[in-house]
C-alpha positions as a LaTeX table, in Angstrom:
\begin{tabular}{lrrr}
\hline
Residue & $x$ (\AA) & $y$ (\AA) & $z$ (\AA) \\
\hline
Met1 & 69.18 & $-28.99$ & 78.19 \\
Pro2 & 69.13 & $-28.94$ & 74.38 \\
Ser3 & 67.49 & $-31.76$ & 72.61 \\
Asp4 & 69.49 & $-33.93$ & 70.19 \\
Ser5 & 66.45 & $-34.83$ & 68.10 \\
Pro6 & 66.46 & $-33.47$ & 64.54 \\
Pro7 & 63.93 & $-30.64$ & 63.63 \\
Arg8 & 60.62 & $-31.71$ & 62.25 \\
Ala9 & 59.95 & $-31.13$ & 58.54 \\
Pro10 & 57.12 & $-28.62$ & 57.72 \\
Arg11 & 53.81 & $-30.22$ & 57.19 \\
Pro12 & 52.62 & $-30.13$ & 53.48 \\
Pro13 & 49.57 & $-28.06$ & 52.75 \\
Ala14 & 46.24 & $-29.81$ & 52.68 \\
Pro15 & 45.12 & $-30.73$ & 49.17 \\
Val16 & 42.51 & $-28.52$ & 47.56 \\
Phe17 & 39.61 & $-30.39$ & 46.13 \\
Thr18 & 37.94 & $-28.56$ & 43.20 \\
Asp19 & 34.29 & $-29.30$ & 42.45 \\
Pro20 & 34.17 & $-30.79$ & 38.92 \\
Leu21 & 30.89 & $-28.97$ & 38.37 \\
Val22 & 32.62 & $-25.64$ & 38.90 \\
Thr23 & 35.27 & $-26.51$ & 36.37 \\
Arg24 & 32.68 & $-27.54$ & 33.76 \\
Leu25 & 30.70 & $-24.41$ & 34.37 \\
Ala26 & 33.83 & $-22.23$ & 33.87 \\
Asp27 & 34.67 & $-24.01$ & 30.60 \\
Trp28 & 31.11 & $-23.68$ & 29.32 \\
Thr29 & 31.02 & $-19.99$ & 30.25 \\
Thr30 & 34.24 & $-19.29$ & 28.31 \\
Arg31 & 32.91 & $-21.00$ & 25.10 \\
Ala32 & 29.50 & $-19.38$ & 25.36 \\
Lys33 & 30.92 & $-15.84$ & 25.75 \\
Ala34 & 32.99 & $-16.40$ & 22.67 \\
Leu35 & 29.83 & $-17.21$ & 20.67 \\
Ala36 & 28.02 & $-14.28$ & 22.17 \\
Thr37 & 30.58 & $-11.86$ & 20.90 \\
Glu38 & 29.85 & $-13.10$ & 17.38 \\
Gly39 & 26.19 & $-12.25$ & 17.70 \\
Leu40 & 24.67 & $-15.46$ & 19.02 \\
Pro41 & 22.29 & $-14.87$ & 21.96 \\
Met42 & 23.91 & $-17.22$ & 24.45 \\
Pro43 & 22.18 & $-17.33$ & 27.96 \\
Val44 & 25.45 & $-17.08$ & 29.81 \\
Gln45 & 24.16 & $-15.26$ & 32.83 \\
Gln46 & 21.00 & $-17.24$ & 33.23 \\
Val47 & 22.87 & $-20.58$ & 33.16 \\
Cys48 & 25.54 & $-19.42$ & 35.61 \\
Glu49 & 22.99 & $-18.06$ & 38.08 \\
Leu50 & 20.92 & $-21.27$ & 37.91 \\
Val51 & 23.85 & $-23.67$ & 38.54 \\
Glu52 & 25.20 & $-21.57$ & 41.42 \\
Arg53 & 21.71 & $-21.31$ & 43.11 \\
Leu54 & 21.23 & $-25.02$ & 42.96 \\
Arg55 & 24.74 & $-25.76$ & 44.33 \\
Ala56 & 24.11 & $-23.32$ & 47.19 \\
Lys57 & 20.91 & $-25.19$ & 48.05 \\
Gly58 & 22.83 & $-28.49$ & 48.09 \\
Glu59 & 21.02 & $-29.77$ & 45.04 \\
Ala60 & 24.17 & $-30.82$ & 43.17 \\
Gly61 & 22.31 & $-33.38$ & 41.07 \\
Arg62 & 19.87 & $-30.80$ & 39.69 \\
Ala63 & 22.80 & $-28.39$ & 39.10 \\
Glu64 & 24.62 & $-31.02$ & 37.14 \\
Gln65 & 21.57 & $-31.68$ & 35.03 \\
Ala66 & 21.11 & $-27.99$ & 34.25 \\
Leu67 & 24.67 & $-27.64$ & 33.20 \\
Ala68 & 24.46 & $-30.82$ & 31.02 \\
Arg69 & 21.46 & $-29.35$ & 29.13 \\
Ala70 & 23.46 & $-26.13$ & 28.59 \\
Glu71 & 26.44 & $-28.09$ & 27.26 \\
Gln72 & 24.23 & $-30.05$ & 24.87 \\
Leu73 & 22.60 & $-26.83$ & 23.57 \\
Leu74 & 26.07 & $-25.28$ & 23.04 \\
Glu75 & 27.26 & $-28.21$ & 20.94 \\
Arg76 & 24.16 & $-28.12$ & 18.74 \\
Val77 & 24.13 & $-24.41$ & 18.11 \\
Gln78 & 27.92 & $-24.18$ & 17.62 \\
Arg79 & 27.64 & $-26.68$ & 14.73 \\
Asp80 & 24.77 & $-24.80$ & 13.05 \\
Trp81 & 26.16 & $-21.39$ & 13.81 \\
Thr82 & 29.15 & $-22.03$ & 11.48 \\
Leu83 & 26.82 & $-22.00$ & 8.48 \\
Val84 & 24.65 & $-19.11$ & 9.64 \\
Arg85 & 27.62 & $-17.03$ & 10.48 \\
Glu86 & 29.12 & $-17.42$ & 7.00 \\
Gln87 & 25.76 & $-16.52$ & 5.40 \\
Leu88 & 25.57 & $-13.32$ & 7.57 \\
Arg89 & 29.09 & $-12.40$ & 6.58 \\
Arg90 & 28.46 & $-12.76$ & 2.90 \\
Met91 & 25.14 & $-10.87$ & 3.07 \\
Glu92 & 26.64 & $-7.96$ & 5.02 \\
Glu93 & 29.63 & $-7.73$ & 2.64 \\
Ile94 & 27.46 & $-7.58$ & $-0.51$ \\
Arg95 & 25.08 & $-5.13$ & 1.25 \\
Glu96 & 27.96 & $-2.83$ & 2.08 \\
Leu97 & 29.25 & $-2.90$ & $-1.49$ \\
Ala98 & 25.76 & $-2.18$ & $-2.80$ \\
Leu99 & 25.36 & 0.82 & $-0.53$ \\
Arg100 & 28.73 & 2.19 & $-1.62$ \\
Cys101 & 27.71 & 1.84 & $-5.30$ \\
Gly102 & 24.46 & 3.78 & $-4.65$ \\
Leu103 & 21.84 & 1.06 & $-4.57$ \\
Asp104 & 18.85 & 2.18 & $-2.56$ \\
Leu105 & 18.34 & $-0.33$ & 0.34 \\
Ser106 & 16.20 & 1.85 & 2.65 \\
Asp107 & 13.33 & $-0.56$ & 2.70 \\
Phe108 & 15.34 & $-3.71$ & 2.27 \\
Asp109 & 14.94 & $-4.99$ & 5.84 \\
Glu110 & 11.29 & $-4.30$ & 5.88 \\
Lys111 & 10.54 & $-6.19$ & 2.65 \\
Val112 & 13.14 & $-8.96$ & 2.81 \\
Gly113 & 13.98 & $-9.34$ & 6.52 \\
Asp114 & 16.76 & $-8.73$ & 8.94 \\
Pro115 & 18.41 & $-11.90$ & 10.22 \\
Arg116 & 20.43 & $-10.00$ & 12.85 \\
Ala117 & 17.25 & $-8.65$ & 14.40 \\
Ile118 & 15.73 & $-12.21$ & 14.45 \\
Leu119 & 18.83 & $-13.44$ & 16.43 \\
Lys120 & 18.65 & $-10.57$ & 18.94 \\
Gly121 & 14.85 & $-10.82$ & 19.45 \\
Gly122 & 14.59 & $-14.66$ & 19.89 \\
Arg123 & 15.46 & $-17.22$ & 22.45 \\
Leu124 & 18.41 & $-19.39$ & 21.47 \\
Ser125 & 17.36 & $-22.71$ & 19.91 \\
Glu126 & 17.89 & $-24.74$ & 16.81 \\
Gly127 & 14.63 & $-23.38$ & 15.48 \\
Leu128 & 15.88 & $-19.85$ & 15.86 \\
Leu129 & 19.03 & $-20.60$ & 13.92 \\
Glu130 & 17.07 & $-22.27$ & 11.11 \\
Gln131 & 14.80 & $-19.16$ & 10.84 \\
Thr132 & 17.84 & $-16.92$ & 10.78 \\
Ser133 & 19.50 & $-19.03$ & 8.13 \\
Ala134 & 16.31 & $-18.86$ & 5.93 \\
Val135 & 16.11 & $-15.13$ & 6.12 \\
Ala136 & 19.82 & $-14.70$ & 5.38 \\
Ser137 & 19.53 & $-16.98$ & 2.34 \\
Arg138 & 16.62 & $-14.93$ & 1.08 \\
Cys139 & 18.56 & $-11.70$ & 1.55 \\
Leu140 & 21.50 & $-13.15$ & $-0.36$ \\
Ala141 & 19.26 & $-14.23$ & $-3.23$ \\
Val142 & 17.65 & $-10.74$ & $-3.56$ \\
Leu143 & 21.02 & $-8.97$ & $-3.42$ \\
His144 & 22.57 & $-11.35$ & $-6.00$ \\
Asp145 & 19.61 & $-10.56$ & $-8.32$ \\
Ala146 & 19.15 & $-6.79$ & $-7.81$ \\
Phe147 & 22.76 & $-5.71$ & $-7.44$ \\
Pro148 & 24.12 & $-6.96$ & $-10.78$ \\
Lys149 & 21.09 & $-5.49$ & $-12.58$ \\
Tyr150 & 21.76 & $-2.17$ & $-10.96$ \\
Leu151 & 25.47 & $-2.26$ & $-11.87$ \\
Ser152 & 24.61 & $-3.10$ & $-15.55$ \\
Lys153 & 22.05 & $-0.29$ & $-15.81$ \\
Arg154 & 24.43 & 2.28 & $-14.30$ \\
Gly155 & 27.28 & 1.04 & $-16.45$ \\
Gln156 & 25.16 & 1.52 & $-19.64$ \\
Glu157 & 24.41 & 5.09 & $-18.54$ \\
Met158 & 27.99 & 5.85 & $-17.97$ \\
Gly159 & 28.86 & 4.35 & $-21.33$ \\
Glu160 & 26.46 & 6.69 & $-22.96$ \\
Thr161 & 28.07 & 9.57 & $-21.01$ \\
Ile162 & 31.55 & 8.54 & $-22.23$ \\
Arg163 & 30.28 & 8.27 & $-25.86$ \\
Ser164 & 28.70 & 11.68 & $-25.76$ \\
Ala165 & 31.84 & 13.28 & $-24.29$ \\
Lys166 & 33.90 & 11.63 & $-26.97$ \\
Glu167 & 31.63 & 13.08 & $-29.66$ \\
Arg168 & 32.12 & 16.53 & $-28.13$ \\
Gly169 & 35.86 & 16.07 & $-28.33$ \\
Glu170 & 36.61 & 15.46 & $-24.67$ \\
Glu171 & 39.50 & 13.31 & $-23.50$ \\
Val172 & 37.98 & 10.03 & $-22.40$ \\
Ser173 & 40.87 & 7.49 & $-22.51$ \\
Glu174 & 40.82 & 6.78 & $-18.81$ \\
Pro175 & 36.99 & 6.47 & $-18.52$ \\
Thr176 & 37.06 & 4.23 & $-21.55$ \\
Glu177 & 39.73 & 2.00 & $-20.00$ \\
Arg178 & 37.66 & 1.84 & $-16.74$ \\
Leu179 & 34.55 & 0.94 & $-18.68$ \\
Asn180 & 36.29 & $-1.95$ & $-20.35$ \\
Gln181 & 37.53 & $-3.20$ & $-17.03$ \\
Phe182 & 33.94 & $-2.99$ & $-15.65$ \\
Ile183 & 32.53 & $-4.85$ & $-18.67$ \\
Gly184 & 35.16 & $-7.60$ & $-18.27$ \\
Ala185 & 34.33 & $-8.01$ & $-14.57$ \\
Val186 & 30.57 & $-8.21$ & $-15.27$ \\
Lys187 & 31.05 & $-10.82$ & $-18.01$ \\
Ala188 & 33.24 & $-12.90$ & $-15.66$ \\
Gly189 & 30.46 & $-12.97$ & $-13.07$ \\
Gln190 & 32.64 & $-11.49$ & $-10.37$ \\
Leu191 & 30.23 & $-9.44$ & $-8.25$ \\
Arg192 & 32.79 & $-7.99$ & $-5.88$ \\
Gly193 & 35.13 & $-7.31$ & $-8.73$ \\
Ala194 & 32.39 & $-5.70$ & $-10.78$ \\
Ala195 & 31.35 & $-3.50$ & $-7.85$ \\
Gln196 & 34.97 & $-2.29$ & $-7.41$ \\
Ala197 & 35.34 & $-1.68$ & $-11.11$ \\
Tyr198 & 32.08 & 0.30 & $-11.11$ \\
Leu199 & 33.37 & 2.46 & $-8.28$ \\
Asn200 & 36.56 & 3.16 & $-10.34$ \\
Leu201 & 34.42 & 3.85 & $-13.45$ \\
Arg202 & 32.22 & 6.29 & $-11.54$ \\
Arg203 & 35.16 & 8.22 & $-10.30$ \\
Ala204 & 36.63 & 8.46 & $-13.87$ \\
Val205 & 33.35 & 9.55 & $-15.38$ \\
Ala206 & 32.94 & 12.26 & $-12.71$ \\
Gln207 & 36.10 & 13.89 & $-14.09$ \\
Ile208 & 34.63 & 14.44 & $-17.58$ \\
Pro209 & 33.57 & 18.07 & $-18.11$ \\
Ala210 & 29.81 & 18.56 & $-18.21$ \\
Ala211 & 28.19 & 19.11 & $-21.58$ \\
Pro212 & 27.18 & 22.79 & $-22.36$ \\
Thr213 & 23.54 & 23.54 & $-21.91$ \\
Val214 & 21.48 & 24.15 & $-25.07$ \\
Pro215 & 17.99 & 25.64 & $-25.36$ \\
Val216 & 15.32 & 22.99 & $-25.56$ \\
Val217 & 12.23 & 23.29 & $-27.64$ \\
Pro218 & 8.98 & 22.94 & $-25.68$ \\
Leu219 & 7.80 & 19.38 & $-25.91$ \\
Asp220 & 4.23 & 20.24 & $-27.06$ \\
Glu221 & 5.41 & 22.61 & $-29.87$ \\
Glu222 & 8.04 & 20.08 & $-31.00$ \\
Glu223 & 5.48 & 17.28 & $-31.08$ \\
Gln224 & 3.12 & 19.43 & $-33.17$ \\
Ile225 & 5.76 & 20.29 & $-35.74$ \\
Leu226 & 6.82 & 16.62 & $-36.01$ \\
Gln227 & 3.25 & 15.46 & $-36.43$ \\
Glu228 & 2.66 & 18.03 & $-39.18$ \\
Ala229 & 5.84 & 16.92 & $-40.95$ \\
Arg230 & 4.69 & 13.23 & $-40.80$ \\
Asn231 & 1.28 & 14.14 & $-42.22$ \\
Leu232 & 3.03 & 15.99 & $-45.05$ \\
Ala233 & 5.19 & 13.04 & $-45.70$ \\
Arg234 & 2.19 & 10.83 & $-46.09$ \\
Arg235 & 0.54 & 13.13 & $-48.62$ \\
Leu236 & 3.82 & 13.52 & $-50.49$ \\
Asn237 & 4.22 & 9.71 & $-50.73$ \\
Arg238 & 0.72 & 9.30 & $-52.16$ \\
Ala239 & 1.06 & 12.20 & $-54.60$ \\
Lys240 & 4.59 & 11.50 & $-55.94$ \\
Gly241 & 3.60 & 8.92 & $-58.55$ \\
His242 & 0.39 & 10.58 & $-59.80$ \\
Ala243 & 1.31 & 14.19 & $-60.41$ \\
Arg244 & 0.35 & 15.51 & $-63.76$ \\
Asp245 & 3.35 & 17.70 & $-63.97$ \\
Ala246 & 6.50 & 15.90 & $-62.89$ \\
Gln247 & 8.39 & 19.22 & $-62.84$ \\
Ser248 & 5.99 & 20.38 & $-60.18$ \\
Ala249 & 6.73 & 17.25 & $-58.19$ \\
Ala250 & 10.44 & 17.86 & $-58.52$ \\
Arg251 & 9.99 & 21.47 & $-57.38$ \\
Leu252 & 8.07 & 20.15 & $-54.39$ \\
Met253 & 10.91 & 17.81 & $-53.57$ \\
Ser254 & 13.40 & 20.67 & $-53.71$ \\
Gln255 & 11.30 & 22.60 & $-51.24$ \\
Val256 & 11.14 & 19.58 & $-48.94$ \\
Lys257 & 14.93 & 19.19 & $-49.00$ \\
Ala258 & 15.37 & 22.90 & $-48.34$ \\
Ala259 & 13.04 & 22.62 & $-45.38$ \\
Leu260 & 15.09 & 19.77 & $-43.95$ \\
Ser261 & 18.41 & 21.52 & $-44.51$ \\
Glu262 & 20.18 & 23.80 & $-42.08$ \\
Asp263 & 19.78 & 26.88 & $-44.33$ \\
Arg264 & 16.08 & 27.59 & $-44.00$ \\
Arg265 & 14.40 & 29.87 & $-46.49$ \\
Tyr266 & 11.52 & 30.81 & $-44.26$ \\
Ala267 & 10.97 & 32.44 & $-40.94$ \\
Ser268 & 9.90 & 29.41 & $-38.98$ \\
Pro269 & 9.24 & 25.65 & $-39.38$ \\
Glu270 & 5.49 & 26.34 & $-39.34$ \\
Glu271 & 5.71 & 28.55 & $-42.38$ \\
Glu272 & 7.95 & 26.06 & $-44.27$ \\
Ile273 & 5.43 & 23.23 & $-43.59$ \\
Glu274 & 2.54 & 25.51 & $-44.63$ \\
Glu275 & 4.21 & 26.27 & $-47.96$ \\
Leu276 & 4.74 & 22.59 & $-48.53$ \\
Trp277 & 1.12 & 21.84 & $-47.74$ \\
Thr278 & 0.05 & 24.44 & $-50.34$ \\
Glu279 & 2.19 & 22.78 & $-53.00$ \\
Val280 & 0.86 & 19.36 & $-52.14$ \\
Glu281 & $-2.74$ & 20.62 & $-52.41$ \\
Arg282 & $-1.90$ & 22.20 & $-55.80$ \\
Ile283 & $-0.51$ & 18.93 & $-57.19$ \\
Ser284 & $-3.44$ & 17.02 & $-55.77$ \\
His285 & $-5.80$ & 19.47 & $-57.53$ \\
Glu286 & $-3.91$ & 18.93 & $-60.83$ \\
Arg287 & $-4.24$ & 15.15 & $-60.29$ \\
Ser288 & $-7.97$ & 15.44 & $-59.85$ \\
Glu289 & $-8.33$ & 17.39 & $-63.12$ \\
Ala290 & $-6.15$ & 14.82 & $-64.85$ \\
Asn291 & $-8.30$ & 11.92 & $-63.57$ \\
Ser292 & $-11.50$ & 13.64 & $-64.95$ \\
Asp293 & $-10.03$ & 13.93 & $-68.49$ \\
Pro294 & $-7.34$ & 11.21 & $-68.78$ \\
Ala295 & $-4.94$ & 11.49 & $-71.67$ \\
Pro296 & $-4.71$ & 8.38 & $-73.89$ \\
Asn297 & $-1.54$ & 6.29 & $-74.20$ \\
Val298 & 0.23 & 8.09 & $-71.31$ \\
Pro299 & 3.50 & 6.25 & $-70.56$ \\
Ala300 & 3.99 & 4.93 & $-67.05$ \\
Arg301 & 6.91 & 7.23 & $-66.41$ \\
Arg302 & 8.83 & 9.71 & $-68.51$ \\
Asp303 & 12.58 & 10.23 & $-68.32$ \\
His304 & 12.16 & 13.63 & $-66.69$ \\
Glu305 & 9.75 & 12.36 & $-64.01$ \\
Leu306 & 10.77 & 12.21 & $-60.34$ \\
Asp307 & 12.14 & 8.82 & $-59.20$ \\
Pro308 & 10.58 & 7.66 & $-55.97$ \\
Ala309 & 14.02 & 6.70 & $-54.77$ \\
Gln310 & 14.65 & 10.54 & $-54.45$ \\
Ile311 & 12.20 & 10.70 & $-51.62$ \\
Pro312 & 14.14 & 11.27 & $-48.38$ \\
Pro313 & 14.05 & 8.28 & $-46.04$ \\
Glu314 & 12.62 & 10.58 & $-43.19$ \\
Phe315 & 9.42 & 10.86 & $-45.19$ \\
Leu316 & 9.23 & 7.22 & $-46.33$ \\
Glu317 & 9.31 & 5.88 & $-42.77$ \\
Ala318 & 5.77 & 7.26 & $-42.11$ \\
Ala319 & 4.23 & 6.61 & $-45.49$ \\
Asn320 & 1.88 & 3.79 & $-44.48$ \\
Ala321 & 0.41 & 5.50 & $-41.39$ \\
Pro322 & $-3.13$ & 6.95 & $-41.63$ \\
Leu323 & $-3.54$ & 10.50 & $-42.92$ \\
Glu324 & $-4.02$ & 13.21 & $-40.31$ \\
Arg325 & $-3.47$ & 16.95 & $-40.28$ \\
Thr326 & $-3.25$ & 18.84 & $-36.97$ \\
Gly327 & $-3.94$ & 22.29 & $-38.36$ \\
Thr328 & $-1.15$ & 23.77 & $-36.22$ \\
Thr329 & 0.42 & 25.75 & $-38.96$ \\
Arg330 & $-2.82$ & 27.11 & $-40.24$ \\
Arg331 & $-3.52$ & 28.67 & $-36.86$ \\
Ser332 & $-0.06$ & 29.85 & $-36.30$ \\
Arg333 & 0.07 & 31.60 & $-39.62$ \\
Ser334 & $-3.37$ & 33.19 & $-39.05$ \\
Ala335 & $-2.19$ & 34.45 & $-35.75$ \\
Arg336 & 0.91 & 36.12 & $-37.28$ \\
Arg337 & $-1.32$ & 37.77 & $-39.85$ \\
\hline
\end{tabular}
């Protein structure tokens, strides 16, 4: 016989009780993993294993204490990590710009330090973050000192390249504009802007055609010739005001000017200097004879005498140096004979 009683309602499911310790551990793990992805050595696995092992043994109190210490550590390092993270970001940005500009940083980490390596190799603590911050600050100081000096030096070299190309008749309007932009960025103290302007300047200068190669006089031969010319200039400066025959001094000056001109009258610079030495010695001999028998009432200077202002400035620059003759031209002329 069917029952007239109404059907029973379904029994509600039993409430699920979640351990607060598990919830806290999950929240801590999420925050710690986020910091670990930024480079901070968070002991995520060690803390989770410790708390779970203590819970499994029924030591809930010790598990709660371990988690509380982990939470306190997270709060402290998260506050300090904000500053350290910004220092690392700035250091790496400037370092990347310096490498792009060509600054050699091969031994930078060895001499200055690597803050990232300190983080990876140490145990997370406030002391580790302080050490990392100190090294990052030192790296920033070194980069802010060395990088602008490097940019200024390279900018001066490229300015010389542009000037030389302009003197050769090359088109340098774009490199000149880039150079002005670079100088403006350097004066404004904008390191990142100066680095970018330098990269643009380097690209523009690279488009300038290279200068034609010219033969180079060997350094030792060139130095010998210049030394002989300086010695001759000293003798000429001493003899110019005491020559007995001013016409001889004028003739000597004409030979000097001819030797300095492009149209040389002799086969080599050595022969030209040798001829000038001969003339100087002749005038010196005349002066010695004049000193042995001085003529009375000789005026200080006659109208036809050579004016010292006619001496070329190339010779007057070395007038006060001590007298020295290398003997190079004597030997070279004897060899040719």
